[in-house]
N, C-alpha and C positions, 0 to 999 in steps of 0.2 A: 257265540257271537253276540255282541251287545245289541241292545234295542235300537230301532231306527231313530228314535228320538235322540238318543245319545250320539249315534253315528252322524246324523245330519246337523243337529242343533249345535252340539259342542264343537265339532270340527269346523263348522262354518264360522262360529264365533272366533275361534283361534285364527282362522284363515284371514279374516279382515283385521283382527287386532294387530297381527304381526306384519301385515302387508299393506295396511292403509297408508295413504300418503296425503300430504296437505300442500302440494305445490302446484296444482293445476286447476284452472277454471275458477269461476266466481261462485260464491256460496249460493246454493239453490234454496234460499230462505228469505223471509221478510226481515229486513234489517232496520234497527232503530238505535239511535245514540242517546244515552242519558249520562248523568254525572258519573255513573259507575262504569261506563264504557259501552261497548257494543252489545245490544240485546237482539238475539235472533229468535224469531218465532218460526217454528219448523213443523210441518206436517210430515206424516210418514212418507208419502210420495216424494216430497222435497228432500227428505233425508236419503232416500234411495237414489234419487237423481244425483245428488251431490256426491254420494259415495261412488257412484259409477263414473262420475267425471274426474274424481280425484284418486282413484285406486290405481296403483302402479301395475297390478296384474292385468287389469282391463286394457291398459295401454300396451302392455307387452303382448297380450293376445291379439290386439289389432295389428301390431307389427308382424306377428307370425303369419297373419293373412297376407300382408304385403310381401313377405318373404316367399310364401307359397306361390303367389301370382308371378313373382320374379322367376322362380324355378320353372313355372309353366312356359314363360317366354323363352327360357333357355332350351327347354325340351322341344318346343315347336320349331326351333331353328333348324333341326335336322331335316325338316320337310320343306324348308324354304330355300330359294337360290342363295348361293354364296358367291359374292363377287369380290375379287381382290385385284389390286393393281400393283405392278412392279416395273422398275426401270433400272437398267445397269449400263455402265460404261467401263470397259476394261481395255488394257493394253497388254498384249502377249509378246514377250521378247523372244522366246524360243518355243517351238511346238514341234515335237518329233513325230511326224506322220509315218515314218518308217516303222515305228513301234506299233502303230495302229494298223499295219498291213498295207501301207502304201509306200513301197521302197523308192518309187520314182520321184516322190516329193521330198523325201529326206526331212531335214530340219528347215522350217520356215520361220520367218519373223524378222524383225518385230512388225506387229500389225495391231490395229484398233478394232474393237467391235462394240456396237451399241444395240440394245434391245429394250423396248418398252411395250408392255402388253396389259390387257385386262383379261382376267381369267374368270371363268364361270364354271361352277359345279352345281348341278341340280339332281337331287335324288328323286328318281321316278318310281322306285319300288322298294319299300322297306316296311313290312308288316310290323316288325318290332318297334319301329319309330311311332307308328300309330298307337300301339299299346302303351308306349312310354308317355305319349301325350295324354291318353286317358288316365294314366296313373297321376299325372300332374293335375288334371281336373279334379280327381278324387281328393288329392292332397289339399286343394283349395277348399273343397267342401268340408273336409274334416277340420281344417283350421277355423272355418266359420262356425262349425258346431262347437268347437272348443271355446271360441269367443263367446258364444251364447251361454255355454255352461258356466264360464267364468262370470258372466253377467248375473246368472241365477245365484251363484254362490255369494256374490257381493250383495245381492238383494236380500238373501236370507240373513247374512251377517248384519247388514244395516237394520233390518227389521228386528232381529233379536236384540241388538244394542238399544234400539228405540224402546222395545218392551222392557228392557232392564231399567231404563230411566223412568218409565211410567210406573213400573213396580216399586222402585225406590221412592218415588214421589207419593204413591199411595200409602206406603209404609210410614212415611213421615207424617202424612195426614192422620193416620191411625194413632201414631204416638202422640200427636198434638191433642187428639180427642181424649187419649188416656190422661194426659197432663191436666186437661180441663177437669176431668172427673176427680183426679187426685187433689187438685186445688179446692174443688167443692167439698171433698172429704175433709180437708184441713179446716175449712171454714165451718163445716158442720160440727166437727169435733170440738173446735174452739167455742162455738155457740153452746154446745151441750155442756162443756166444762164450765162456762160462765153460769149456766143455769144449775150447776151442781148435780147434773144427771150422770156424768161420767167422770172418770179420774184422768190425771195427767197422762196415764199410759195410752189412752185412746188418741190423744193429740200427738204424742211421740210416734205412735204407729202411723198416723196419717202423714206426718211430716217425713218420716222415713220412706213411705211410699212415694211421695212427691219427689224426693231426692233421687230415688231409683229411676223414676220416669224421666227426669231431666238428664240423668246419665245415659239412659237408653237413647234419648233424642240426639245426644252428641254423636253416638256411634252411627245412628241412622243418617244424620247429616253428612258424616264423613263418607259413608258408603255412597250416598247420592252424588257427592262431588266426584268420586272415583268413576262411577258409571257415566256421568256427564262428560268427563274428560275422554273416556273411551269412545263415546259417541262423537265427540268433536274430532277425534283422530280419524275415525272411520269415515266420517262425512267430509273431512278436509276443512272443517270450520276453524277459525282462529281459536287457539287454546285459551286465550284470555276473555273470550266472549261468554256472555250468559245466554244459554239456550233455553227457550221456553217452548214446550211441546204443545201443539194446538189440539192434539187428540187425547183421549183418555181411555182407561180400561173399563170396558163395560161388557156385560155378558149377553152375547147373542148366540143362541143355540145353532150350531153349524149343521145345515142339512146335508150331511155327508152321504155319499153314494154307498151302496153295499160293497162289501169286500170284492166280490167278483167284478162288478162294474168298475170299481176303482182300479183294479188290476188291469182291466182292459184299457182304461184311459192312460194308465202309466206306461204300458207296453207301447201304446201309440204315440205318447207325447213326451216321455222321458228322453232327454237329450243323450243320456248315457247309452240307451238302446239304439238311438239313431247313429251315434258314433260307432258303436260296436258293429252294426250292420255295414256301415261304410268302410270300416277297417277290414272286414272280411272281404268285401268287394274289392278293396284296394289290393289285398294279397292275391286274390284270384287273377286280377289283371297283371300283377307282377309275375305270377306263374305263367300266364299266357305269353308275356313278353320274353320270359326265359326260354320257353319252348320255341318261339319264333326266331331265336338267335341262330338256329341251324339253317334257316332259310336264306336264299341268296338275296343280295341287294344289287340294285341297278342304278348307276349314275351316268348322267350325260355330262360330258366335259367339253369345254371349248375355250379358245383364247383368240384375241385379235390385237394387233398392234403394228409397230414399225420397227424395222431392224436395218442396220447398216454399219459402216465403219465408225461414223459419228452421227449425232442427231441430224446434221445438215450435210453429211457426206455420203453419197450413194444410198439414201434411204429407200426403203421399199416396204409395201404392206406385207404383214406376216399373219397367218391365221391357221388354226387347227380345230378340228372337231372330232369327237370320239365318244365311245360308249364303254363303260367299264362294268363288268359283272364280277362280283366276288361272293364266295360262299366258303364257310369254314369246313375243312375236311378233318383235320386232327388238331385239336387245341390243348392236348394234354389233360383232358377231363374237366376243363374250365366250365363249359356249358352244362355238362351233366351235374357238376357240383352246384351250379347256380339254380338248376331246376329242383334238385333235392332240397336245397335251402329254402326256396320259395314254397315248396310243398309243406315243409315243416312250419314255416311262418304262417301259412294259411290255416293249418291245423291248430296252431296256437291261438290265433284270433278266433276261430270257431269255438274253441274250448272256453275262452274268456267271454265270448258273447253268451254262451249257454249259462255260464256262471252268473253273469250280470242279470240275465233274465230271471234266474232264481232269486238273486239278491233283490231285484225290483219287487218281485211278488212278496218276499219277506218284509221289505220295507213298508209296502202298502198294508199288509195284514196287521203289522204291528202299529202302524199309524192309525188305522181305523179303530183298532182295539184301544189304543191309548186315548183317542178322541172320545170314544164312548165312556171310558172310565173317568176321564177328566170332566166331562159334562156332568156326570153323576156327582163327582166330588164337589163341583161348584154349587150344585143345588143343595147338597148336604151341608156345605159350609155356610150357605145363606140361612138355612134353617137353624143351624147351630148359633149363628150370630144373632138371629131374632130372639131365640130362647135366652141367650146369655144377656141380651139387653133387657129383656123382661125380668130376669133374675136379679140383675143389678138394680133395677128400679124398685123391685119389691124389697130388697135388702136395705136400700136407702130409706124407704118409707118406714120400715120397722125401726131403723136406727134413729130416725128423726122423731119417732113417737116415744123413744126411750125404752123400748121393750127388749133391746139387745145391745151388746157392745159392737164395736166396729170391726171385729174379727170377721164376722160373716160378710160384712160389706166389702172388706178388703179382699176376701176370697172371691166374692162375686165380681169384683173389679178385675181380679186376676183372670177369672174365667172369660170375662168380656174381652180383656186385652188379648188373650190367646185366640179367641174366636175371630177377632178382627185381623190379627196377623195371619191366621190360618186362611181366612177368606181371601186376603190379598195374595197370599202364596199360591193358592189353588187357582185363582183367577188368572194370575200371570202364567202359571203352568198351562192353563187351558188355552190361552192364546198362543203359547209356544207349541203346544200339540197341534193347533190349527196350522201354524206355519209348517210344522213337520208334515202334516197331512197334505197340504198344498204342494210342498216340495216333493213328497213321495209320488204324487200322481202327475208331476211335471207341470203344475199350474201355479208356481210360486208367484208369478207376476200378477196373478189375479187376487192375491191376498189383500184383505182390507181390515181396518180396525173400526172405523165409524160405519155403522150399519146404514145402508142407503134404502 
């Protein structure tokens, strides 16, 4: 089984990338127009809000709630009075009463008949109908939980996309710093060449290094453009707009709970667990409803109206009232089959709930472990960056004094470049593991970037 970081982070990125939509709602960001077009300044909460407003799956989840409420109205109708009205006017030409056992009347007709009535049916006893109504209530609850889960998935996806852009911007800043160093190296090599301290080879090496950094910058800019487009799609921003993020990647050590306490929080707050519990309860009520199908049902019926030859010819009041009791005696095994099916469905939901509980515990343990590792990696990368900067400064001083060629300086520059890239990579990974941890314990909506 893959790690929780992969399961939650990657799947949620694909979730929003393929299902994001840009056709609803206004952008939840600060807008400004300049000569280059629309410029959007966006914080992480604004990105999440916009993604929620524009994602098609969130709208579909909301409609599923409406559908569940509509089914509840339908199921409740079994317990409410049913009123119908009917009116008929007929003309009978021949009616053989002798065939009905009245030989003295023989065949009569033609004659007219009119009848108009209001009919009432009220079910007064049906335990199965009450169970059916409870099933409908649980269906609404499950639909709402699914809506909340969809919201959390979109939140994770928008957050990860936001982090992708921040990470790409930090990489571009690092490349720009490397280019500055490469240009300084070219200037220094040219100065040393003019002073007769080094040969042309040093200047060629320095210019080659600068050309390599410029090429790397082009690749970094292209990647930044790609992740910005992905963020625009997820959040529903105009594709031609320029998005400026108001937050930045900084290291704040996450005060994570212990694994055991985190598991307790997850089992209490993870929406997957709440949905699993409600689905088990749903199947239990379904089983109860199937068992009650053998019980009798009682209906009170009545009607009232007018009857006569025609509406205005010999009319008279007409009314009936009665009670009807019905109970299945033999239905060919239908009820028994429904009971067994409900028992199996309840068992399936219980098995899935137990498996989800194990999966939640695994997610949390892996998330806590990944967060601890990532925290250590950021600290180690920061130390590596400090040492690489010091090494590069020492190599530059030695080269400026003419006691070495620029091979050592270029090597030191390469080490510094890798240290910068490594620091940006582990810092982005650290915040992604934070997202994963918050998601694993069911608190993804509490995630923050800027420390308060």
